[in-house]
C-alpha positions, 0 to 999 in steps of 0.5 A: 329355504329352511326345509333341510333343517326341519327334515334333519330335526324330525329324522333325528327325533326318530332316534336320539330324542325319542329313544336313546337319550330318554333311555339313558336318563331313565336308567342312569338319571342325570349322570351322562346329561352333561355330554348331550349338548357337546355331542350334538354341537360336534356335528355342526362343523361336519354338517356345514362341511357337507353342505358347503361342498354341495353349494360350491359345486352342485354335486352331492358329497358322494360325488365329492368322495369319488373325486377324492378317491374312488376306492375310498368312496367305494369302501364308504358306499359298501359300509353305508349299504350294510348299515341300512340293512337294519332300517326296519328297526325304526319301524318296529320301535315305533310300532311297539307303542301301538302294540302295547296300547292296542290289543290287536291281534288279540292274544298275540304277544308283544313281539308278534303284535309289534311285527304285525303293526310294523307290516301294516305301517310299511304297507301304508307308507311305502306306496305313499313314497312310491307314488309321490311325484316329488318324494322330498316335498312330501317327506318335508311336509309330513316332517313339518306337521309332526315336528310342530305337534310333537314340540307343542306336546312336549312343551306342555308336558314339561310345564306340568308341576311334577316335571317342573319340580325336577328342573333344578337337579336336571339342570345341575346334571346338564351343566356339571359332570355327575358320573364317577369319579364326580358322583356315583351312578344311581344304579350299577353300570351295565357293560352292555350299555356301552353300545347304548351310550355310543348310540346316544352320543352318535344320534345326539343329532343325526350321526353316522351315514345319516349325516351325509343325507344333508347334501341331498336335501341342500341340493333339492333346495337349489342352494348355491351352485345346486340351483344351476345343476343339471335337470332333465324331464322325467318320463314317469312324472313329466317334471324336471328332476336333478340327475347326477351330472358333473358339477361346476364351480362359480366363476371368478367375477365381482358378484361371486363373493357377495353371493357366496357370503349369502349362501354361507349365511343360509347354510350356517343358519339352516344347519344351526336351526337343525342342531339347536332344534335337536338340542331343545327337543332332546332336552325336553324328552330327557327332562320328561324321562328324568321326572316320570321314568327314572324315579319309577325305574322304568327303562325302555328296552327290547320290543318296548323301546317307546312304550314307557315314553307314552307317559310323557303326554299322559301328564297333560291329557291322561289316557288320550295323551298316551294314545296321542304319544303312541301315534306320534312315536309311530309317525316319527319313527316310521317317518325315520324309516320313510325318510331314510328309505328315500335318502338311501335310495337317492344315495345309491342311485347317485353313487351307481350313476356316478361310479359305474358309467354303464348304469346310466343306460337306465333312467335315474327313476328306474334305479331309485324305484328298484332300490327302494323296493329292494330296501323295503324287502330287506327292512321287512326281513331284518326286522324279524331277526332281532328286537328294535334296540339291537337293530338300531344299535347295529346301524349306530356301530357301523355308522360310527366307523363310517364317521371316523372315515368320512370325517377326515375325508370331509376335512381334506375334500373341503379345505385342501382339495376343493380350494384348488378349483375355486376362485380365490374369493371363495377360499375357506377361512382358517376357522372352519377347517379347525372346527371340522378337525376338532370334531373329527378328533373328538370322534376318534377319542370317543372311539378309543373310549368305547373300545376301552369300555368294551374290552375292559368289560366296564 
């Protein structure tokens, strides 16, 4: 049942762990490290609230937003649609390592080679998703394999003597504030890095609209009432598939409290594994960036967003390690695109069939395939418009605004609206809405700080 946590960890690794936090540490050392763990833990209450709604009703969180207020849901859906126009940034970020490593096509510059490898990557991955009868299980299996290989490689690299010597100062930065006025930055602050810092804090885990995918992964696992959700047989695959139907809540009988407690334990365990695994992986990549990149002034950026990180595995296997990390980066970042493509297509299908009754004339798989094709075309087009650093930051900014909106909606939906429809034994405790409220307020404060940095030019 722990599959959603693994997909969460691997999808998050394709953003925060491999790109943004190592970049921040490579440039500013341990200065902002103390923000890493709090920023990641902030997502736990929101993730739990997302999964809780799906377990209690069998519905996706988007169906919950529609029940709450359909025009609010429509606004969120429009914002999510725009955010994922820039999905191609993850493919070009991963392909940048291969383009640097393999001089093919010969004579092309870094940008042109990166785009070539990006086209090739999409050409391989997209048909795999399109013809996989159970896309989620395929994605989950790939994520398991990549996560295990990457974790072991990072662990071995962190045990290298060169890296171990930096652990004391790294831990000091992790536990104590090291930025002004507590300590000077190792290099002057670049106001343009406000976007990068915001992206790091959002993607310390799985931020923005990415977070809402957790609802679909929990539903695919059949957790709680999702296990009794409506299924039909697909005319394409011949297998039963979940379709967006009206959910229903548990009955008020003697068995319900016991089962609800089991479901909550599962949800807390799964979401905690995702958050803790994300913290551990990010700390390892940050330690490697602190030991191997920061002293040499190597900062990942532009079309070479993961090129310098290839030094992480070079410490344990020389040139072969660089090659291995390049392929892992491609796998992780391209799989971020693949997993997001599947989840966004699933979300759009769910929303269209739930919000627009006329859309139900067509089978959900028809909508899913059509949307997946359209999103792939958009990814290919937009990845030519800017370098991967700029593309991913755009998704972060839009997603952050979305978090500010749906954070409050999650609080109201789960702890004020839904309890009116649940048996008394399933009513939430006082602690959980407080935790969700604290996370939401923290993101509001973060938004204010970001605006201050941007408007003041600091």
